[in-house]
DODRENKE-158690 format. One line per 5 residues: number of its first residue (from 1); their letters; for each residue x, y, z of N, C-alpha, C, CB. Coordinates in steps of 0.1 Angstrom, whole numbers, plus 5000, padded with zeros to 4 digits. Glycine has a CB too. Layout:
<rs>
NUM> A> X/Y/Z/X/Y/Z/X/Y/Z/X/Y/Z  ...
</rs>
This chain:
<rs>
1> MSLPK> 5008/4988/4999/5000/5000/5000/5009/5012/5000/4991/5000/5012  5006/5021/4991/5015/5033/4990/5009/5045/4998/5017/5038/4974  5017/5055/5000/5013/5067/5007/5005/5076/4998/5025/5075/5013  4995/5084/5005/4988/5093/4996/4997/5105/4991/4977/5099/5003  4993/5110/4980/5001/5122/4974/5000/5133/4983/4996/5126/4960
6> PPKRR> 5011/5141/4983/5011/5154/4992/5001/5164/4987/5026/5161/4994  4996/5172/4994/4986/5182/4991/4991/5193/4982/4981/5189/5005  4984/5197/4972/4987/5206/4963/4988/5221/4967/4979/5205/4953  4978/5224/4976/4977/5237/4982/4983/5237/4996/4963/5240/4983  4991/5248/4999/4995/5249/5012/4985/5255/5022/5005/5256/5012
11> PSKAI> 4985/5250/5034/4975/5255/5044/4978/5271/5046/4976/5247/5058  4968/5278/5051/4969/5292/5054/4978/5293/5067/4956/5299/5057  4982/5305/5068/4990/5309/5079/4983/5308/5092/4996/5321/5077  4970/5311/5092/4962/5311/5103/4962/5298/5112/4948/5315/5099  4965/5287/5106/4965/5275/5112/4978/5274/5121/4965/5265/5101
16> YSTPA> 4988/5280/5117/5001/5280/5124/5002/5291/5135/5013/5283/5114  4992/5299/5135/4993/5310/5145/4987/5304/5159/4985/5324/5140  4995/5309/5170/4989/5303/5183/4982/5315/5189/5000/5297/5192  4973/5311/5199/4965/5322/5206/4975/5333/5212/4956/5316/5217  4986/5331/5216/4996/5339/5221/4999/5349/5209/5008/5331/5226
21> DTAQR> 5000/5344/5198/5005/5353/5187/4994/5363/5184/5008/5345/5174  4982/5357/5183/4970/5366/5180/4967/5377/5191/4958/5358/5178  4970/5373/5203/4969/5381/5214/4979/5393/5214/4970/5373/5226  4991/5390/5209/5002/5399/5208/5000/5409/5195/5016/5391/5207  4994/5403/5186/4991/5411/5173/4980/5421/5176/4987/5400/5159
26> KANNE> 4970/5415/5185/4959/5425/5188/4964/5436/5196/4948/5420/5194  4973/5433/5206/4979/5444/5215/4986/5454/5208/4986/5439/5225  4994/5449/5198/5001/5459/5189/4993/5468/5181/5009/5453/5180  4981/5462/5176/4972/5469/5168/4966/5481/5176/4962/5460/5162  4962/5476/5189/4955/5484/5198/4965/5497/5202/4949/5475/5210
31> LLLKG> 4979/5494/5202/4987/5503/5206/4990/5514/5195/4999/5497/5211  4989/5508/5183/4990/5518/5171/4977/5526/5171/4991/5510/5157  4966/5521/5173/4953/5529/5173/4954/5540/5184/4940/5520/5177  4957/5536/5196/4959/5547/5207/4969/5557/5203/4965/5541/5219  4979/5553/5196/4989/5563/5191/4984/5574/5182/5000/5557/5185
36> ILCSL> 4977/5568/5172/4971/5576/5161/4961/5585/5168/4965/5568/5149  4951/5579/5176/4941/5588/5181/4947/5599/5191/4930/5580/5189  4955/5596/5199/4963/5605/5208/4969/5617/5199/4974/5597/5216  4976/5612/5189/4982/5623/5180/4972/5632/5174/4991/5617/5168  4962/5627/5170/4951/5635/5163/4944/5645/5173/4940/5624/5157
41> IGLGV> 4943/5639/5185/4938/5648/5196/4947/5659/5199/4936/5640/5209  4959/5656/5200/4969/5667/5203/4971/5677/5191/4983/5660/5208  4970/5673/5179/4972/5681/5168/4957/5691/5167/4975/5672/5155  4947/5685/5170/4935/5691/5170/4935/5702/5181/4924/5681/5172  4939/5700/5193/4939/5709/5204/4949/5720/5199/4943/5703/5218
46> LISPY> 4960/5717/5192/4971/5727/5190/4967/5736/5178/4985/5721/5187  4959/5731/5169/4956/5738/5156/4943/5744/5158/4956/5728/5144  4934/5739/5165/4920/5745/5165/4919/5759/5169/4910/5737/5174  4927/5767/5177/4926/5780/5180/4927/5790/5168/4937/5781/5190  4932/5784/5157/4935/5792/5146/4921/5793/5136/4947/5786/5138
51> FITSP> 4913/5782/5141/4901/5782/5132/4888/5785/5139/4900/5769/5126  4889/5789/5152/4877/5792/5161/4876/5808/5159/4879/5788/5178  4864/5811/5156/4860/5826/5153/4858/5833/5167/4846/5828/5144  4853/5827/5176/4849/5833/5189/4862/5836/5198/4839/5824/5196  4864/5849/5202/4877/5852/5208/4878/5845/5222/4878/5867/5209
56> GMQGI> 4866/5844/5230/4867/5839/5242/4869/5823/5242/4854/5842/5249  4863/5816/5232/4866/5803/5230/4880/5800/5225/4855/5797/5222  4885/5810/5217/4898/5807/5211/4908/5808/5223/4901/5818/5199  4906/5817/5231/4916/5819/5244/4915/5806/5252/4913/5833/5253  4903/5800/5255/4903/5789/5263/4910/5777/5257/4889/5786/5267
61> VANAS> 4908/5775/5245/4915/5764/5238/4930/5766/5237/4910/5763/5224  4933/5780/5235/4948/5782/5233/4954/5780/5248/4952/5799/5227  4947/5781/5258/4954/5779/5272/4956/5764/5274/4943/5786/5286  4950/5756/5266/4951/5741/5267/4961/5736/5258/4938/5734/5264  4971/5745/5254/4981/5739/5245/4990/5729/5253/4989/5751/5239
66> LVGWF> 4991/5731/5265/4999/5721/5272/4995/5707/5270/4999/5725/5286  4981/5706/5272/4975/5693/5270/4977/5688/5257/4961/5694/5272  4976/5697/5247/4977/5693/5232/4991/5687/5230/4975/5706/5222  5001/5694/5236/5016/5689/5235/5018/5676/5241/5026/5699/5240  5011/5675/5252/5012/5662/5260/5006/5650/5252/5006/5663/5273
71> ALVLG> 4994/5653/5246/4989/5643/5239/4996/5640/5226/4975/5646/5236  5001/5650/5220/5008/5647/5208/5021/5639/5210/5011/5659/5200  5028/5642/5220/5041/5635/5225/5036/5621/5229/5048/5642/5237  5027/5619/5236/5022/5605/5240/5019/5597/5229/5011/5605/5249  5011/5604/5220/5008/5595/5208/5019/5591/5199/4998/5602/5199
76> LAFIG> 5029/5601/5197/5041/5597/5190/5049/5587/5197/5049/5610/5188  5050/5587/5210/5056/5575/5218/5050/5563/5217/5056/5578/5231  5035/5562/5215/5030/5549/5213/5032/5545/5199/5017/5549/5216  5033/5553/5189/5036/5549/5176/5050/5544/5175/5035/5561/5167  5059/5551/5182/5073/5546/5183/5075/5532/5190/5081/5555/5190
81> VYARR> 5068/5530/5200/5068/5517/5206/5063/5505/5196/5059/5518/5220  5051/5509/5190/5046/5501/5179/5057/5497/5169/5034/5507/5172  5062/5507/5164/5072/5506/5154/5084/5498/5158/5076/5518/5150  5089/5499/5170/5099/5492/5176/5096/5477/5178/5103/5498/5188  5084/5475/5182/5080/5461/5182/5078/5454/5169/5068/5460/5189
86> RMTSN> 5074/5462/5159/5073/5455/5146/5088/5452/5139/5065/5463/5137  5096/5461/5143/5111/5460/5137/5118/5447/5145/5120/5475/5139  5114/5446/5158/5122/5435/5164/5115/5421/5165/5125/5439/5177  5104/5421/5157/5094/5408/5158/5103/5398/5150/5078/5411/5150  5104/5385/5153/5110/5376/5145/5102/5370/5133/5114/5365/5154
91> KP> 5090/5374/5132/5082/5367/5121/5082/5378/5110/5065/5363/5126  5081/5373/5098/5082/5382/5086/5068/5390/5085/5086/5374/5072
</rs>
């Protein structure tokens, strides 16, 4: 009795991934999302005083520029951590 022929199609990569891999990938994607959202919020707070027409509201938002800078730096740090994780991962 001979052995069966090998399969012609290769199995998908989803079969080879473990639950730990999918959890790590999900955590990395959430980190990227947090980074993008924090950066957008920071840019919004820093840029919005130039587009607000009311002088009172413009002053209030302009006084919150420290919060905008903090959000922008935090978002860029999250994106940097995500990039470092992607560069150092062993998988292609």
